C-alpha positions in Angstrom: 17.1 -27.3 -0.5 16.0 -24.7 2.2 18.0 -21.8 3.4 19.9 -22.3 6.7 19.5 -19.9 9.6 22.3 -17.5 8.6 21.1 -17.4 5.0 17.5 -16.6 6.1 18.7 -13.9 8.5 20.8 -12.3 5.7 18.0 -12.5 3.1 15.6 -10.8 5.5 18.1 -7.9 6.1 18.7 -7.6 2.4 15.0 -7.3 1.7 15.0 -3.7 3.0 15.1 -1.2 0.2 18.7 -0.2 -0.8 20.4 -2.9 1.3 23.4 -4.5 -0.3 26.2 -6.9 0.7 29.8 -6.8 -0.2 32.1 -9.8 -0.2 35.8 -10.4 -0.5 37.8 -13.6 0.0 37.6 -13.5 3.7 34.9 -11.1 4.8 31.4 -9.9 4.0 29.6 -6.7 5.0 26.0 -5.8 5.0 25.4 -2.1 4.0 22.0 -0.6 4.7 20.2 2.6 5.7 19.4 6.0 4.2 20.7 8.5 3.5 24.0 7.1 2.1 26.1 9.2 4.5 24.5 7.5 7.4 24.5 4.0 6.1 25.2 1.2 8.6 27.9 -1.4 7.9 27.7 -4.8 9.7 29.9 -7.9 9.3 28.0 -10.9 8.1 28.7 -14.6 7.4 30.8 -15.1 4.2 29.3 -18.6 4.0 25.8 -17.2 4.1 26.6 -14.8 1.2 28.1 -17.6 -0.8 25.1 -19.8 -0.1 22.7 -17.2 -1.3 24.8 -16.7 -4.4 24.7 -20.4 -5.1 20.9 -20.4 -4.9 20.6 -17.4 -7.3 19.2 -15.4 -4.5 21.6 -12.5 -5.1 22.4 -10.4 -8.1 25.1 -7.8 -8.9 24.6 -4.3 -7.5 27.0 -2.3 -9.7 30.6 -2.6 -8.3 32.4 -5.9 -8.3 31.7 -7.9 -5.2 28.5 -6.0 -4.4 25.2 -7.8 -4.4 21.5 -7.2 -3.6 18.6 -9.6 -3.2 17.4 -10.8 -6.6 13.8 -11.3 -7.7 14.3 -15.0 -7.2 15.7 -14.3 -3.7 12.7 -12.3 -2.8 10.4 -15.1 -4.0 12.4 -17.6 -1.9 12.1 -15.3 1.1 8.3 -14.8 0.7 7.9 -18.6 0.4 9.9 -19.1 3.6 8.0 -16.4 5.5 4.6 -17.7 4.2 5.2 -21.0 5.9 3.1 -22.9 3.4 0.6 -20.1 2.6 0.5 -20.5 -1.2 -1.3 -17.2 -1.7 1.3 -15.3 0.4 4.1 -16.8 -1.7 3.0 -14.7 -4.7 2.2 -11.5 -2.8 4.4 -8.7 -1.5 2.8 -8.5 1.9 3.5 -5.9 4.6 1.8 -5.0 7.9 0.2 -1.6 8.3 -1.6 0.1 11.2 -4.8 1.9 10.3 -7.4 3.7 12.5 -11.0 2.4 12.3 -13.7 3.6 14.6 -11.2 5.3 16.9 -9.2 2.0 17.2 -5.7 1.4 15.8 -5.5 -2.0 14.1 -2.7 -3.9 12.5 -3.7 -5.2 9.0 -1.9 -7.3 6.4 -1.7 -5.5 3.0 -0.7 -7.0 -0.3 1.5 -4.3 -1.8 1.1 -5.9 -5.2 -2.7 -5.4 -4.9 -3.0 -2.1 -3.1 -1.8 1.0 -4.9 -2.3 2.9 -1.6 0.2 0.7 0.2 2.6 1.1 -2.7 2.3 4.9 -2.5 2.8 4.8 1.3 6.0 2.8 0.9 7.5 5.4 -1.5 9.6 8.3 -0.4 10.2 11.8 -1.8 13.5 13.5 -2.4 13.5 14.7 1.2 13.4 11.1 2.4 9.9 11.3 3.8 7.0 9.1 2.7 4.9 10.5 -0.1 1.8 10.2 2.0 1.6 10.3 5.8 -0.1 7.9 8.1 -3.3 10.0 8.2 -3.6 10.0 4.4 -3.0 6.3 4.3 -5.6 5.7 7.1 -8.1 7.9 5.2 -7.6 5.9 1.9 -8.1 2.6 3.8 -11.2 3.9 5.5 -12.7 4.9 2.1 -11.9 1.5 0.6 -13.4 -0.3 3.6 -16.7 1.7 3.4 -16.7 1.2 -0.4 -16.5 -2.6 0.2 -19.0 -2.7 3.0 -21.4 -0.6 1.0 -21.3 -3.2 -1.9 -20.5 -0.4 -4.3 -18.6 -2.4 -6.9 -19.3 -1.8 -9.8 -22.6 0.1 -9.8 -21.0 3.1 -8.1 -19.6 4.2 -11.4 -23.2 5.1 -12.5 -23.9 7.4 -9.6 -22.2 8.7 -6.5 -25.5 9.2 -4.7 -25.9 6.2 -2.4 -29.7 6.4 -2.6 -29.8 6.7 -6.4 -28.5 3.1 -6.9 -31.8 1.8 -5.4 -34.1 4.5 -6.9 -35.1 2.1 -9.7 -37.3 0.3 -7.2 -37.0 -2.0 -4.2 -37.8 -4.9 -6.4 -34.5 -4.7 -8.3 -31.6 -6.7 -7.1 -29.0 -4.5 -5.4 -31.6 -1.8 -4.5 -31.4 0.1 -1.2 -34.2 -2.0 0.3 -32.0 -5.1 0.0 -29.0 -3.4 1.8 -28.3 -4.0 5.5 -28.2 -0.9 7.7 -24.4 -1.2 7.9 -24.0 -1.4 4.1 -26.3 1.6 3.7 -24.5 3.6 6.3 -21.2 2.8 4.6 -22.6 4.1 1.3 -23.7 7.3 2.9 -20.2 7.7 4.3 -18.7 7.2 0.9 -21.1 9.7 -0.6 -20.1 12.3 2.0 -16.4 11.7 1.4 -16.8 12.0 -2.3 -18.8 15.2 -2.0 -16.1 16.6 0.3 -13.4 15.9 -2.3 -15.3 17.4 -5.2 -15.2 16.5 -8.8 -11.6 17.6 -9.2 -10.2 15.0 -6.8 -12.9 12.4 -6.2 -12.6 10.3 -9.4 -8.8 9.7 -9.1 -8.9 9.0 -5.4 -11.8 6.5 -5.8 -10.1 4.8 -8.8 -6.8 4.6 -6.8 -8.2 3.5 -3.4 -11.3 1.5 -4.3 -10.9 0.2 -7.8 -7.2 -0.4 -7.2 -6.0 1.3 -10.4 -2.4 2.2 -10.6 -1.0 5.7 -11.2 -0.1 4.9 -14.9 -3.6 3.5 -15.6 -5.3 6.6 -14.1 -3.2 8.9 -16.2 -3.7 6.9 -19.3 -7.5 6.7 -19.0 -7.8 10.5 -18.3 -5.1 11.6 -20.8 -3.1 13.2 -18.0 0.6 13.9 -18.2 3.0 11.7 -16.3 3.2 12.2 -12.5 0.1 14.4 -12.5 -2.1 11.7 -11.0 0.3 11.2 -8.1 -0.1 14.9 -7.2 -3.9 14.8 -7.5 -4.1 11.6 -5.4 -1.8 13.0 -2.7 -3.9 16.2 -2.5 -7.1 14.1 -2.4 -5.9 11.9 0.4 -4.9 14.9 2.5 -8.4 16.4 2.0 -9.9 13.0 2.8 -7.9 12.8 6.0 -9.2 16.2 7.1 -12.7 15.1 6.3 -12.4 12.1 8.5 -10.8 14.1 11.3 -7.5 12.2 11.0 -5.4 15.2 10.2 -4.6 18.2 12.5 -6.7 20.6 10.4 -10.0 18.8 10.3 -13.0 21.0 9.8 -16.8 20.7 9.9 -18.9 17.9 11.3 -16.4 15.2 10.2 -14.1 16.4 13.0 -16.1 14.0 15.1 -15.2 10.3 15.1 -16.9 8.3 12.3 -18.2 4.9 13.2 
């Protein structure tokens, strides 16, 4: 049995982080927004709340009569929004705007797949995103070049884009077999990694290109908790400057990269 229009509308509004709904015998209120002192309160349909409760789409949110969207409710909502797209039903998709070749483009990102999108969605104690749009764009650009350059997984052996083909043009995957576009992408990755230096490059590439999570990076390197997040944030800021996406870009990468 599918959600009716009021239930769908309420489920969408409850999918925003921190949103809850309160219900009494004769009224229901949607509470959303941050910080708490500035939260917005809007009357919603009591029937819609009860309908979502009956479907298991809501779960308790602390106080009696307070509810938030449950994991089952989020899955129902994703299925509804997917409109029959089976892959999308199992993904936490969002739309992001990135800058490529001087053009701003809207792209669909699976938050469950992309650690970078996950980090962009998180906020610090000041309520601001942990990374800004320039850092996010820089990470996406690095990942795009990494993919275009066909650098998985041989890139782990050498960061020199020419070295991967130095064994001879007769070997599969050698430089001689790359298109001009793929080779150019490898060169851009090589310059980006050189700019980051050994202190930042490994963690940033693992995070953006190999899609490793914060916990995995810390575990593999024996780093203390939360240290990888700091290293990655510093690395993405440096990468944004390298690509000319930040206000303090220096050197030849100030020019647009195509």
